Backbone and ligand atoms as CSV (ligand in chain L), in Angstrom:
chain,resi,resn,atom,element,x,y,z
A,1,MET,N,N,71.082,-12.797,23.000
A,1,MET,CA,C,69.991,-12.904,24.001
A,1,MET,C,C,70.020,-11.719,24.951
A,2,LYS,N,N,71.252,-11.466,25.479
A,2,LYS,CA,C,71.404,-10.357,26.436
A,2,LYS,C,C,71.049,-9.018,25.795
A,3,ILE,N,N,71.516,-8.847,24.588
A,3,ILE,CA,C,71.263,-7.585,23.870
A,3,ILE,C,C,69.765,-7.370,23.691
A,4,ALA,N,N,69.087,-8.463,23.353
A,4,ALA,CA,C,67.635,-8.387,23.160
A,4,ALA,C,C,66.960,-7.896,24.429
A,5,LYS,N,N,67.408,-8.424,25.584
A,5,LYS,CA,C,66.813,-8.033,26.874
A,5,LYS,C,C,67.061,-6.567,27.150
A,6,VAL,N,N,68.289,-6.106,26.918
A,6,VAL,CA,C,68.657,-4.697,27.159
A,6,VAL,C,C,67.805,-3.796,26.268
A,7,LEU,N,N,67.661,-4.213,24.998
A,7,LEU,CA,C,66.868,-3.419,24.054
A,7,LEU,C,C,65.421,-3.325,24.511
A,8,LEU,N,N,64.893,-4.460,24.997
A,8,LEU,CA,C,63.509,-4.524,25.447
A,8,LEU,C,C,63.301,-3.584,26.637
A,9,LEU,N,N,64.258,-3.617,27.576
A,9,LEU,CA,C,64.186,-2.777,28.766
A,9,LEU,C,C,64.231,-1.308,28.370
A,10,ALA,N,N,65.202,-0.989,27.491
A,10,ALA,CA,C,65.355,0.407,27.040
A,10,ALA,C,C,64.074,0.863,26.347
A,11,GLY,N,N,63.504,-0.032,25.563
A,11,GLY,CA,C,62.265,0.279,24.848
A,11,GLY,C,C,61.129,0.580,25.818
A,12,SER,N,N,61.014,-0.260,26.849
A,12,SER,CA,C,59.939,-0.077,27.836
A,12,SER,C,C,60.083,1.256,28.550
A,13,VAL,N,N,61.323,1.580,28.942
A,13,VAL,CA,C,61.582,2.847,29.638
A,13,VAL,C,C,61.194,4.016,28.745
A,14,ALA,N,N,61.581,3.903,27.462
A,14,ALA,CA,C,61.267,4.974,26.510
A,14,ALA,C,C,59.757,5.170,26.384
A,15,VAL,N,N,59.029,4.064,26.290
A,15,VAL,CA,C,57.565,4.131,26.153
A,15,VAL,C,C,56.961,4.785,27.389
A,16,LEU,N,N,57.426,4.374,28.579
A,16,LEU,CA,C,56.917,4.907,29.840
A,16,LEU,C,C,57.172,6.411,29.920
A,17,LEU,N,N,58.425,6.796,29.580
A,17,LEU,CA,C,58.783,8.221,29.609
A,17,LEU,C,C,57.894,8.997,28.644
A,18,GLY,N,N,57.664,8.387,27.482
A,18,GLY,CA,C,56.814,9.010,26.466
A,18,GLY,C,C,55.414,9.242,27.006
A,19,MET,N,N,54.881,8.241,27.711
A,19,MET,CA,C,53.519,8.337,28.268
A,19,MET,C,C,53.441,9.456,29.296
A,20,VAL,N,N,54.441,9.516,30.182
A,20,VAL,CA,C,54.446,10.536,31.240
A,20,VAL,C,C,54.538,11.926,30.604
A,21,THR,N,N,55.435,12.070,29.607
A,21,THR,CA,C,55.598,13.364,28.938
A,21,THR,C,C,54.296,13.768,28.245
A,22,TYR,N,N,53.669,12.798,27.578
A,22,TYR,CA,C,52.408,13.067,26.879
A,22,TYR,C,C,51.345,13.513,27.886
A,23,ALA,N,N,51.271,12.764,29.000
A,23,ALA,CA,C,50.260,13.067,30.018
A,23,ALA,C,C,50.456,14.476,30.578
A,24,SER,N,N,51.702,14.841,30.878
A,24,SER,CA,C,51.892,16.167,31.460
A,24,SER,C,C,51.678,17.257,30.425
A,25,ALA,N,N,52.037,16.944,29.148
A,25,ALA,CA,C,51.805,17.931,28.086
A,25,ALA,C,C,50.310,18.183,27.904
A,26,GLN,N,N,49.506,17.125,28.092
A,26,GLN,CA,C,48.051,17.245,27.947
A,26,GLN,C,C,47.399,17.779,29.223
A,27,GLY,N,N,48.209,17.976,30.254
A,27,GLY,CA,C,47.658,18.440,31.527
A,27,GLY,C,C,46.945,17.318,32.262
A,28,ILE,N,N,47.237,16.065,31.872
A,28,ILE,CA,C,46.613,14.933,32.565
A,28,ILE,C,C,47.429,14.613,33.816
A,29,LYS,N,N,46.749,14.557,34.941
A,29,LYS,CA,C,47.450,14.241,36.184
A,29,LYS,C,C,47.436,12.746,36.397
A,30,LEU,N,N,48.614,12.194,36.723
A,30,LEU,CA,C,48.646,10.763,37.031
A,30,LEU,C,C,48.060,10.573,38.420
A,31,LEU,N,N,47.376,9.454,38.615
A,31,LEU,CA,C,46.721,9.216,39.891
A,31,LEU,C,C,47.713,8.741,40.944
A,32,THR,N,N,48.185,9.660,41.737
A,32,THR,CA,C,49.085,9.279,42.822
A,32,THR,C,C,48.593,9.912,44.121
A,33,PRO,N,N,48.864,9.273,45.257
A,33,PRO,CA,C,48.437,9.870,46.532
A,33,PRO,C,C,49.083,11.237,46.748
A,34,GLU,N,N,50.279,11.428,46.159
A,34,GLU,CA,C,51.014,12.684,46.360
A,34,GLU,C,C,50.264,13.887,45.786
A,35,ASN,N,N,49.633,13.720,44.618
A,35,ASN,CA,C,48.957,14.865,44.039
A,35,ASN,C,C,47.480,14.948,44.463
A,36,GLY,N,N,47.181,14.272,45.548
A,36,GLY,CA,C,45.846,14.416,46.117
A,36,GLY,C,C,44.807,13.494,45.529
A,37,MET,N,N,45.188,12.698,44.530
A,37,MET,CA,C,44.217,11.766,43.972
A,37,MET,C,C,44.212,10.539,44.872
A,38,VAL,N,N,43.038,10.099,45.254
A,38,VAL,CA,C,42.990,8.970,46.162
A,38,VAL,C,C,42.279,7.783,45.529
A,39,GLY,N,N,42.721,6.629,45.879
A,39,GLY,CA,C,42.117,5.424,45.344
A,39,GLY,C,C,41.607,4.562,46.475
A,40,MET,N,N,41.942,3.307,46.433
A,40,MET,CA,C,41.473,2.372,47.443
A,40,MET,C,C,41.977,2.735,48.831
A,41,GLY,N,N,43.065,3.485,48.908
A,41,GLY,CA,C,43.624,3.863,50.197
A,41,GLY,C,C,42.582,4.495,51.084
A,42,THR,N,N,41.719,5.346,50.486
A,42,THR,CA,C,40.695,6.036,51.263
A,42,THR,C,C,39.714,5.039,51.859
A,43,MET,N,N,39.284,4.071,51.031
A,43,MET,CA,C,38.333,3.085,51.521
A,43,MET,C,C,38.921,2.291,52.675
A,44,ALA,N,N,40.214,1.977,52.551
A,44,ALA,CA,C,40.867,1.199,53.591
A,44,ALA,C,C,40.934,1.987,54.896
A,45,ASP,N,N,40.939,3.329,54.791
A,45,ASP,CA,C,41.042,4.171,55.984
A,45,ASP,C,C,39.695,4.381,56.671
A,46,LEU,N,N,38.600,4.041,55.981
A,46,LEU,CA,C,37.283,4.273,56.572
A,46,LEU,C,C,37.003,3.231,57.658
A,47,PRO,N,N,36.253,3.637,58.696
A,47,PRO,CA,C,35.968,2.670,59.753
A,47,PRO,C,C,35.029,1.572,59.253
A,48,ILE,N,N,35.129,0.392,59.848
A,48,ILE,CA,C,34.230,-0.707,59.471
A,48,ILE,C,C,32.881,-0.450,60.127
A,49,ILE,N,N,31.852,-0.446,59.315
A,49,ILE,CA,C,30.536,-0.066,59.810
A,49,ILE,C,C,29.504,-0.750,58.919
A,50,THR,N,N,28.370,-1.124,59.464
A,50,THR,CA,C,27.354,-1.792,58.640
A,50,THR,C,C,26.494,-0.742,57.946
A,51,LEU,N,N,25.800,-1.153,56.904
A,51,LEU,CA,C,24.950,-0.214,56.166
A,51,LEU,C,C,23.869,0.336,57.108
A,52,ARG,N,N,23.415,-0.546,58.012
A,52,ARG,CA,C,22.381,-0.155,58.963
A,52,ARG,C,C,22.844,0.997,59.866
A,53,THR,N,N,24.075,0.853,60.437
A,53,THR,CA,C,24.591,1.926,61.309
A,53,THR,C,C,24.876,3.182,60.511
A,54,SER,N,N,25.364,3.006,59.267
A,54,SER,CA,C,25.653,4.152,58.413
A,54,SER,C,C,24.363,4.921,58.122
A,55,THR,N,N,23.295,4.187,57.805
A,55,THR,CA,C,22.000,4.802,57.490
A,55,THR,C,C,21.453,5.537,58.721
A,56,LYS,N,N,21.642,4.916,59.888
A,56,LYS,CA,C,21.162,5.522,61.141
A,56,LYS,C,C,21.921,6.834,61.410
A,57,ALA,N,N,23.244,6.799,61.219
A,57,ALA,CA,C,24.053,8.004,61.429
A,57,ALA,C,C,23.625,9.074,60.439
A,58,GLY,N,N,23.335,8.656,59.205
A,58,GLY,CA,C,22.914,9.595,58.165
A,58,GLY,C,C,21.584,10.236,58.502
A,59,LYS,N,N,20.702,9.458,59.099
A,59,LYS,CA,C,19.385,9.989,59.483
A,59,LYS,C,C,19.542,11.074,60.544
A,60,GLU,N,N,20.487,10.852,61.469
A,60,GLU,CA,C,20.746,11.869,62.495
A,60,GLU,C,C,21.275,13.150,61.857
A,61,MET,N,N,22.179,12.977,60.881
A,61,MET,CA,C,22.728,14.149,60.179
A,61,MET,C,C,21.608,14.889,59.457
A,62,PHE,N,N,20.696,14.119,58.885
A,62,PHE,CA,C,19.591,14.680,58.105
A,62,PHE,C,C,18.726,15.606,58.968
A,63,ASN,N,N,18.647,15.270,60.257
A,63,ASN,CA,C,17.815,16.068,61.171
A,63,ASN,C,C,18.621,17.062,61.999
A,64,ASP,N,N,19.922,17.154,61.710
A,64,ASP,CA,C,20.817,18.020,62.474
A,64,ASP,C,C,20.757,19.468,61.954
A,65,THR,N,N,20.351,20.390,62.830
A,65,THR,CA,C,20.202,21.796,62.408
A,65,THR,C,C,21.541,22.533,62.361
A,66,THR,N,N,22.650,21.838,62.701
A,66,THR,CA,C,23.955,22.504,62.618
A,66,THR,C,C,24.828,21.844,61.539
A,67,LEU,N,N,24.223,20.988,60.698
A,67,LEU,CA,C,24.976,20.267,59.660
A,67,LEU,C,C,25.752,21.253,58.771
A,68,GLY,N,N,26.998,20.919,58.494
A,68,GLY,CA,C,27.832,21.775,57.653
A,68,GLY,C,C,28.129,23.096,58.350
A,69,MET,N,N,28.040,23.084,59.681
A,69,MET,CA,C,28.275,24.272,60.512
A,69,MET,C,C,27.384,25.428,60.068
A,70,ASN,N,N,26.171,25.088,59.587
A,70,ASN,CA,C,25.296,26.159,59.125
A,70,ASN,C,C,24.678,26.890,60.309
A,71,THR,N,N,24.425,28.171,60.127
A,71,THR,CA,C,23.881,28.987,61.220
A,71,THR,C,C,22.459,29.466,60.880
A,72,THR,N,N,21.852,28.822,59.878
A,72,THR,CA,C,20.488,29.234,59.513
A,72,THR,C,C,19.457,28.475,60.362
A,73,GLY,N,N,19.936,27.504,61.148
A,73,GLY,CA,C,19.024,26.742,62.000
A,73,GLY,C,C,18.214,25.706,61.222
A,74,GLN,N,N,18.606,25.461,59.963
A,74,GLN,CA,C,17.860,24.504,59.149
A,74,GLN,C,C,18.535,23.134,59.146
A,75,SER,N,N,17.733,22.101,58.997
A,75,SER,CA,C,18.267,20.762,58.729
A,75,SER,C,C,17.691,20.355,57.382
A,76,CYS,N,N,18.115,19.217,56.887
A,76,CYS,CA,C,17.544,18.720,55.624
A,76,CYS,C,C,16.036,18.564,55.777
A,77,ALA,N,N,15.647,18.104,56.993
A,77,ALA,CA,C,14.231,17.819,57.261
A,77,ALA,C,C,13.370,19.080,57.241
A,78,THR,N,N,13.990,20.253,57.386
A,78,THR,CA,C,13.225,21.508,57.350
A,78,THR,C,C,12.446,21.589,56.030
A,79,CYS,N,N,13.101,21.143,54.936
A,79,CYS,CA,C,12.444,21.171,53.618
A,79,CYS,C,C,11.973,19.781,53.192
A,80,HIS,N,N,12.817,18.777,53.484
A,80,HIS,CA,C,12.483,17.401,53.080
A,80,HIS,C,C,11.996,16.665,54.335
A,81,SER,N,N,10.881,17.110,54.877
A,81,SER,CA,C,10.349,16.545,56.110
A,81,SER,C,C,10.168,15.030,56.008
A,82,ALA,N,N,10.784,14.294,56.944
A,82,ALA,CA,C,10.753,12.819,56.962
A,82,ALA,C,C,11.165,12.215,55.623
A,83,GLY,N,N,12.031,12.913,54.896
A,83,GLY,CA,C,12.513,12.414,53.606
A,83,GLY,C,C,11.591,12.756,52.452
A,84,GLY,N,N,10.486,13.435,52.768
A,84,GLY,CA,C,9.552,13.849,51.706
A,84,GLY,C,C,9.791,15.292,51.325
A,85,SER,N,N,8.710,16.036,51.176
A,85,SER,CA,C,8.831,17.463,50.864
A,85,SER,C,C,7.755,18.230,51.630
A,86,ILE,N,N,8.107,19.427,52.097
A,86,ILE,CA,C,7.097,20.244,52.774
A,86,ILE,C,C,6.231,20.955,51.730
A,87,GLY,N,N,6.602,20.771,50.444
A,87,GLY,CA,C,5.873,21.445,49.357
A,87,GLY,C,C,6.412,22.852,49.166
A,88,GLY,N,N,5.916,23.543,48.195
A,88,GLY,CA,C,6.345,24.927,47.965
A,88,GLY,C,C,7.747,25.035,47.399
A,89,THR,N,N,8.380,26.171,47.620
A,89,THR,CA,C,9.683,26.439,47.017
A,89,THR,C,C,10.691,26.923,48.050
A,90,ALA,N,N,11.950,26.947,47.651
A,90,ALA,CA,C,13.011,27.496,48.484
A,90,ALA,C,C,13.743,28.567,47.674
A,91,PRO,N,N,14.171,29.663,48.340
A,91,PRO,CA,C,14.840,30.737,47.606
A,91,PRO,C,C,16.286,30.377,47.272
A,92,MET,N,N,16.717,30.858,46.106
A,92,MET,CA,C,18.083,30.571,45.667
A,92,MET,C,C,18.563,31.779,44.867
A,93,LYS,N,N,19.859,32.080,45.008
A,93,LYS,CA,C,20.408,33.211,44.268
A,93,LYS,C,C,21.431,32.652,43.295
A,94,TRP,N,N,21.327,33.041,42.038
A,94,TRP,CA,C,22.293,32.563,41.039
A,94,TRP,C,C,22.616,33.692,40.073
A,95,LYS,N,N,23.911,34.011,39.957
A,95,LYS,CA,C,24.369,35.109,39.108
A,95,LYS,C,C,23.591,36.389,39.410
A,96,GLY,N,N,23.398,36.647,40.706
A,96,GLY,CA,C,22.708,37.854,41.140
A,96,GLY,C,C,21.198,37.798,40.999
A,97,MET,N,N,20.696,36.698,40.390
A,97,MET,CA,C,19.252,36.575,40.209
A,97,MET,C,C,18.626,35.811,41.368
A,98,GLU,N,N,17.539,36.339,41.900
A,98,GLU,CA,C,16.793,35.624,42.950
A,98,GLU,C,C,15.808,34.701,42.257
A,99,MET,N,N,15.752,33.464,42.688
A,99,MET,CA,C,14.753,32.561,42.104
A,99,MET,C,C,14.162,31.661,43.169
A,100,GLN,N,N,13.017,31.096,42.871
A,100,GLN,CA,C,12.350,30.163,43.773
A,100,GLN,C,C,12.399,28.791,43.136
A,101,VAL,N,N,12.908,27.823,43.880
A,101,VAL,CA,C,13.048,26.474,43.327
A,101,VAL,C,C,12.111,25.511,44.071
A,102,ALA,N,N,11.318,24.766,43.317
A,102,ALA,CA,C,10.360,23.827,43.906
A,102,ALA,C,C,11.088,22.733,44.688
A,103,ILE,N,N,10.583,22.435,45.875
A,103,ILE,CA,C,11.210,21.429,46.752
A,103,ILE,C,C,10.694,20.028,46.429
A,104,PRO,N,N,11.584,19.151,45.951
A,104,PRO,CA,C,11.145,17.791,45.580
A,104,PRO,C,C,11.101,16.860,46.798
A,105,THR,N,N,10.426,15.742,46.643
A,105,THR,CA,C,10.492,14.683,47.664
A,105,THR,C,C,11.779,13.896,47.422
A,106,LEU,N,N,12.334,13.326,48.498
A,106,LEU,CA,C,13.541,12.517,48.325
A,106,LEU,C,C,13.195,11.034,48.222
A,107,LYS,N,N,11.880,10.725,48.312
A,107,LYS,CA,C,11.473,9.320,48.168
A,107,LYS,C,C,11.602,8.929,46.707
A,108,GLY,N,N,12.571,8.099,46.417
A,108,GLY,CA,C,12.843,7.674,45.053
A,108,GLY,C,C,13.931,8.515,44.383
A,109,ALA,N,N,14.329,9.633,45.028
A,109,ALA,CA,C,15.276,10.570,44.386
A,109,ALA,C,C,16.637,9.936,44.093
A,110,ALA,N,N,17.127,9.118,45.028
A,110,ALA,CA,C,18.477,8.554,44.852
A,110,ALA,C,C,18.586,7.713,43.583
A,111,ALA,N,N,17.458,7.143,43.140
A,111,ALA,CA,C,17.463,6.284,41.953
A,111,ALA,C,C,17.568,7.103,40.661
A,112,HIS,N,N,17.547,8.451,40.784
A,112,HIS,CA,C,17.583,9.314,39.594
A,112,HIS,C,C,18.980,9.823,39.236
A,113,PHE,N,N,19.956,9.509,40.089
A,113,PHE,CA,C,21.281,10.084,39.874
A,113,PHE,C,C,22.264,9.093,39.284
A,114,PRO,N,N,23.244,9.589,38.475
A,114,PRO,CA,C,23.562,10.974,38.122
A,114,PRO,C,C,22.455,11.610,37.278
A,115,ALA,N,N,22.300,12.925,37.466
A,115,ALA,CA,C,21.262,13.652,36.736
A,115,ALA,C,C,21.679,15.108,36.567
A,116,VAL,N,N,21.001,15.793,35.659
A,116,VAL,CA,C,21.270,17.218,35.429
A,116,VAL,C,C,20.393,18.022,36.391
A,117,ARG,N,N,21.019,18.880,37.164
A,117,ARG,CA,C,20.260,19.668,38.138
A,117,ARG,C,C,20.773,21.113,38.207
A,118,GLY,N,N,19.944,21.959,38.767
A,118,GLY,CA,C,20.333,23.344,39.064
A,118,GLY,C,C,20.237,24.251,37.859
A,119,PRO,N,N,20.222,25.587,38.103
A,119,PRO,CA,C,20.116,26.552,37.005
A,119,PRO,C,C,21.323,26.491,36.072
A,120,MET,N,N,22.444,25.975,36.578
A,120,MET,CA,C,23.642,25.890,35.746
A,120,MET,C,C,23.679,24.599,34.949
A,121,LYS,N,N,22.644,23.749,35.119
A,121,LYS,CA,C,22.477,22.506,34.352
A,121,LYS,C,C,23.731,21.636,34.353
A,122,VAL,N,N,24.177,21.286,35.551
A,122,VAL,CA,C,25.352,20.432,35.659
A,122,VAL,C,C,24.929,18.992,35.946
A,123,VAL,N,N,25.757,18.066,35.504
A,123,VAL,CA,C,25.514,16.669,35.850
A,123,VAL,C,C,26.087,16.451,37.242
A,124,THR,N,N,25.274,15.951,38.127
A,124,THR,CA,C,25.749,15.726,39.484
A,124,THR,C,C,25.356,14.337,39.978
A,125,ASP,N,N,26.072,13.859,40.979
A,125,ASP,CA,C,25.679,12.607,41.608
A,125,ASP,C,C,24.921,12.935,42.900
A,126,LEU,N,N,24.482,11.900,43.591
A,126,LEU,CA,C,23.658,12.115,44.778
A,126,LEU,C,C,24.399,12.901,45.858
A,127,MET,N,N,25.666,12.526,46.109
A,127,MET,CA,C,26.450,13.244,47.124
A,127,MET,C,C,26.586,14.712,46.762
A,128,GLY,N,N,26.788,14.975,45.474
A,128,GLY,CA,C,26.923,16.347,44.992
A,128,GLY,C,C,25.656,17.127,45.258
A,129,MET,N,N,24.524,16.449,45.076
A,129,MET,CA,C,23.228,17.090,45.305
A,129,MET,C,C,23.030,17.386,46.785
A,130,ASN,N,N,23.395,16.414,47.634
A,130,ASN,CA,C,23.299,16.639,49.084
A,130,ASN,C,C,24.132,17.858,49.467
A,131,ASN,N,N,25.350,17.918,48.926
A,131,ASN,CA,C,26.239,19.049,49.223
A,131,ASN,C,C,25.679,20.359,48.671
A,132,MET,N,N,25.046,20.279,47.501
A,132,MET,CA,C,24.457,21.481,46.900
A,132,MET,C,C,23.428,22.073,47.850
A,133,CYS,N,N,22.598,21.196,48.453
A,133,CYS,CA,C,21.583,21.687,49.393
A,133,CYS,C,C,22.227,22.289,50.637
A,134,ILE,N,N,23.303,21.648,51.124
A,134,ILE,CA,C,23.986,22.189,52.312
A,134,ILE,C,C,24.522,23.596,52.004
A,135,MET,N,N,25.131,23.742,50.835
A,135,MET,CA,C,25.769,25.023,50.487
A,135,MET,C,C,24.748,26.088,50.105
A,136,THR,N,N,23.841,25.736,49.178
A,136,THR,CA,C,22.915,26.720,48.620
A,136,THR,C,C,21.810,27.112,49.586
A,137,PHE,N,N,21.152,26.105,50.137
A,137,PHE,CA,C,19.968,26.410,50.944
A,137,PHE,C,C,20.281,26.552,52.427
A,138,MET,N,N,21.255,25.791,52.941
A,138,MET,CA,C,21.558,25.853,54.378
A,138,MET,C,C,22.742,26.767,54.666
A,139,LYS,N,N,23.374,27.276,53.599
A,139,LYS,CA,C,24.533,28.165,53.735
A,139,LYS,C,C,25.622,27.558,54.623
A,140,GLY,N,N,25.793,26.235,54.452
A,140,GLY,CA,C,26.802,25.535,55.248
A,140,GLY,C,C,27.969,25.081,54.394
A,141,ARG,N,N,28.889,24.394,55.037
A,141,ARG,CA,C,30.065,23.894,54.319
A,141,ARG,C,C,29.816,22.480,53.825
A,142,PRO,N,N,30.204,22.185,52.575
A,142,PRO,CA,C,29.952,20.851,52.012
A,142,PRO,C,C,30.735,19.771,52.753
A,143,LEU,N,N,30.239,18.547,52.678
A,143,LEU,CA,C,30.939,17.412,53.286
A,143,LEU,C,C,31.996,16.910,52.315
A,144,ASN,N,N,33.133,16.507,52.843
A,144,ASN,CA,C,34.178,15.904,52.012
A,144,ASN,C,C,33.623,14.595,51.436
A,145,LYS,N,N,33.599,14.514,50.103
A,145,LYS,CA,C,32.993,13.344,49.460
A,145,LYS,C,C,33.700,12.028,49.814
A,146,ASN,N,N,34.916,12.114,50.320
A,146,ASN,CA,C,35.630,10.890,50.710
A,146,ASN,C,C,35.424,10.552,52.189
A,147,SER,N,N,34.618,11.364,52.889
A,147,SER,CA,C,34.459,11.127,54.317
A,147,SER,C,C,33.320,10.151,54.587
A,148,HIS,N,N,33.351,9.500,55.759
A,148,HIS,CA,C,32.241,8.580,56.058
A,148,HIS,C,C,30.971,9.376,56.352
A,149,GLN,N,N,31.103,10.655,56.738
A,149,GLN,CA,C,29.897,11.463,56.955
A,149,GLN,C,C,29.112,11.606,55.643
A,150,ALA,N,N,29.850,11.899,54.562
A,150,ALA,CA,C,29.184,12.048,53.259
A,150,ALA,C,C,28.514,10.739,52.862
A,151,ILE,N,N,29.186,9.623,53.138
A,151,ILE,CA,C,28.632,8.311,52.801
A,151,ILE,C,C,27.403,8.009,53.675
A,152,ASP,N,N,27.484,8.371,54.965
A,152,ASP,CA,C,26.353,8.125,55.871
A,152,ASP,C,C,25.113,8.876,55.406
A,153,LEU,N,N,25.301,10.150,55.050
A,153,LEU,CA,C,24.147,10.941,54.592
A,153,LEU,C,C,23.585,10.328,53.305
A,154,GLU,N,N,24.500,9.863,52.435
A,154,GLU,CA,C,24.073,9.207,51.194
A,154,GLU,C,C,23.317,7.909,51.519
A,155,SER,N,N,23.801,7.163,52.516
A,155,SER,CA,C,23.136,5.903,52.894
A,155,SER,C,C,21.693,6.178,53.288
A,156,TYR,N,N,21.479,7.241,54.081
A,156,TYR,CA,C,20.108,7.538,54.514
A,156,TYR,C,C,19.247,7.967,53.328
A,157,VAL,N,N,19.759,8.906,52.523
A,157,VAL,CA,C,18.967,9.391,51.380
A,157,VAL,C,C,18.673,8.225,50.421
A,158,ALA,N,N,19.665,7.329,50.241
A,158,ALA,CA,C,19.469,6.171,49.360
A,158,ALA,C,C,18.435,5.217,49.935
A,159,SER,N,N,18.367,5.127,51.270
A,159,SER,CA,C,17.406,4.203,51.896
A,159,SER,C,C,15.966,4.604,51.551
A,160,LEU,N,N,15.773,5.871,51.185
A,160,LEU,CA,C,14.435,6.359,50.837
A,160,LEU,C,C,14.039,5.918,49.417
A,161,SER,N,N,14.975,5.242,48.721
A,161,SER,CA,C,14.709,4.776,47.352
A,161,SER,C,C,14.751,3.270,47.250
A,162,LYS,N,N,14.784,2.603,48.400
A,162,LYS,CA,C,14.894,1.146,48.380
A,162,LYS,C,C,13.761,0.528,47.568
A,163,GLY,N,N,14.132,-0.342,46.631
A,163,GLY,CA,C,13.124,-1.036,45.825
A,163,GLY,C,C,12.669,-0.255,44.594
A,164,LYS,N,N,13.115,1.018,44.490
A,164,LYS,CA,C,12.703,1.823,43.317
A,164,LYS,C,C,13.509,1.404,42.097
A,165,ARG,N,N,12.938,1.592,40.930
A,165,ARG,CA,C,13.627,1.259,39.687
A,165,ARG,C,C,14.729,2.293,39.441
A,166,TYR,N,N,15.930,1.803,39.141
A,166,TYR,CA,C,17.056,2.707,38.873
A,166,TYR,C,C,16.819,3.421,37.548
A,167,ASP,N,N,16.786,4.757,37.582
A,167,ASP,CA,C,16.432,5.533,36.401
A,167,ASP,C,C,17.295,6.796,36.311
A,168,PRO,N,N,18.623,6.616,36.067
A,168,PRO,CA,C,19.517,7.771,36.051
A,168,PRO,C,C,19.052,8.830,35.056
A,169,GLY,N,N,19.161,10.092,35.480
A,169,GLY,CA,C,18.790,11.195,34.594
A,169,GLY,C,C,17.349,11.641,34.739
A,170,ALA,N,N,16.563,10.932,35.537
A,170,ALA,CA,C,15.143,11.292,35.674
A,170,ALA,C,C,14.974,12.637,36.367
A,171,GLU,N,N,13.874,13.307,36.065
A,171,GLU,CA,C,13.550,14.608,36.672
A,171,GLU,C,C,13.238,14.433,38.150
A,172,LYS,N,N,13.349,15.508,38.911
A,172,LYS,CA,C,12.974,15.448,40.316
A,172,LYS,C,C,11.467,15.236,40.441
A,173,THR,N,N,11.053,14.636,41.566
A,173,THR,CA,C,9.629,14.369,41.778
A,173,THR,C,C,9.045,15.399,42.730
A,174,LEU,N,N,8.047,16.138,42.251
A,174,LEU,CA,C,7.410,17.149,43.104
A,174,LEU,C,C,6.172,16.556,43.757
A,175,PRO,N,N,5.902,16.977,44.995
A,175,PRO,CA,C,4.754,16.403,45.693
A,175,PRO,C,C,3.430,16.865,45.086
L,1,HEC,C1,C,15.667,25.244,52.195
L,1,HEC,C2,C,15.147,23.981,51.690
L,1,HEC,C3,C,16.080,22.809,51.526
L,1,HEC,C4,C,16.899,22.235,52.456
L,1,HEC,C5,C,17.141,22.698,53.862
L,1,HEC,C6,C,17.492,21.076,51.820
L,1,HEC,N1,N,17.034,20.958,50.557
L,1,HEC,FE1,FE,17.408,19.428,49.285
L,1,HEC,N2,N,16.377,20.377,47.834
L,1,HEC,C7,C,15.737,21.595,47.968
L,1,HEC,C8,C,15.307,22.059,46.664
L,1,HEC,C9,C,14.596,23.350,46.368
L,1,HEC,C10,C,15.720,21.079,45.738
L,1,HEC,C11,C,15.569,21.111,44.229
L,1,HEC,C12,C,16.826,21.710,43.634
L,1,HEC,C13,C,16.848,21.705,42.127
L,1,HEC,O1,O,15.882,21.263,41.504
L,1,HEC,O2,O,17.854,22.123,41.547
L,1,HEC,C14,C,16.365,20.021,46.518
L,1,HEC,C15,C,16.841,18.854,45.980
L,1,HEC,C16,C,17.436,17.839,46.702
L,1,HEC,C17,C,17.847,16.566,46.163
L,1,HEC,C18,C,17.655,16.111,44.724
L,1,HEC,C19,C,16.277,15.542,44.515
L,1,HEC,C20,C,15.997,15.285,43.069
L,1,HEC,O3,O,15.304,14.321,42.744
L,1,HEC,O4,O,16.467,16.071,42.242
L,1,HEC,C21,C,18.427,15.872,47.171
L,1,HEC,C22,C,19.008,14.477,47.083
L,1,HEC,C23,C,18.379,16.700,48.338
L,1,HEC,N3,N,17.758,17.874,48.023
L,1,HEC,C24,C,18.896,16.345,49.547
L,1,HEC,C25,C,18.981,17.228,50.613
L,1,HEC,C26,C,19.731,16.946,51.803
L,1,HEC,C27,C,20.484,15.661,52.092
L,1,HEC,C28,C,19.621,18.055,52.596
L,1,HEC,C29,C,20.323,18.304,53.886
L,1,HEC,C30,C,21.762,18.273,53.836
L,1,HEC,C31,C,18.767,18.996,51.909
L,1,HEC,N4,N,18.424,18.476,50.710
L,1,HEC,C32,C,18.385,20.224,52.426
L,1,HEC,C33,C,15.529,22.252,49.139
L,1,HEC,C34,C,16.176,21.993,50.324
């Protein structure tokens, strides 16, 4: 009986060691707080706040001309006025090429993500898209996706899609 238990334990240790060795050989990082991967710990660290207050805070960020410490004097509303679109295009530089990108409305936009966007055709989520606009068009610094600021901005942008049919992958909507 005892021998069986020892063998079982030794076997389990061997399997575990094998898994860790395999993972590191494949370059797979185990999810630990030490290597920067975060799990529920982050959620537990966020302040308790209602969706309503989060959306309200996000709306303020949306109209903030210094968001992401940008110095262009633009806010999200500069292009997406009241969550819609001012129409026309915005300039963008990619691989040295200047291009004009049509400005979509954000009404219903949140229901389209994840989706393929940008000249580099990457799959992005809504937060990624918000950050893309901060970086590309406002020349600001992106929000940490684990921060409540990023969630607040997402709450507001998502509120513009309330009641819309969820349609991941859909094209942007032009006015
Ligand atoms: C200078 C104009 C400009 C500003 C400022 C701007 N955006 Fe955008 N936004 C665009 C353009 C242009 C696109 C379309 C990009 C594309 O198709 O790749 C876009 C796309 C988006 C989308 C995706 C819509 C869809 O259906 O594809 C979201 C979400 C978005 N913006 C949110 C924001 C938020 C939030 C801010 C503020 C942090 C912001 N934008 C600031 C011009 C702007």
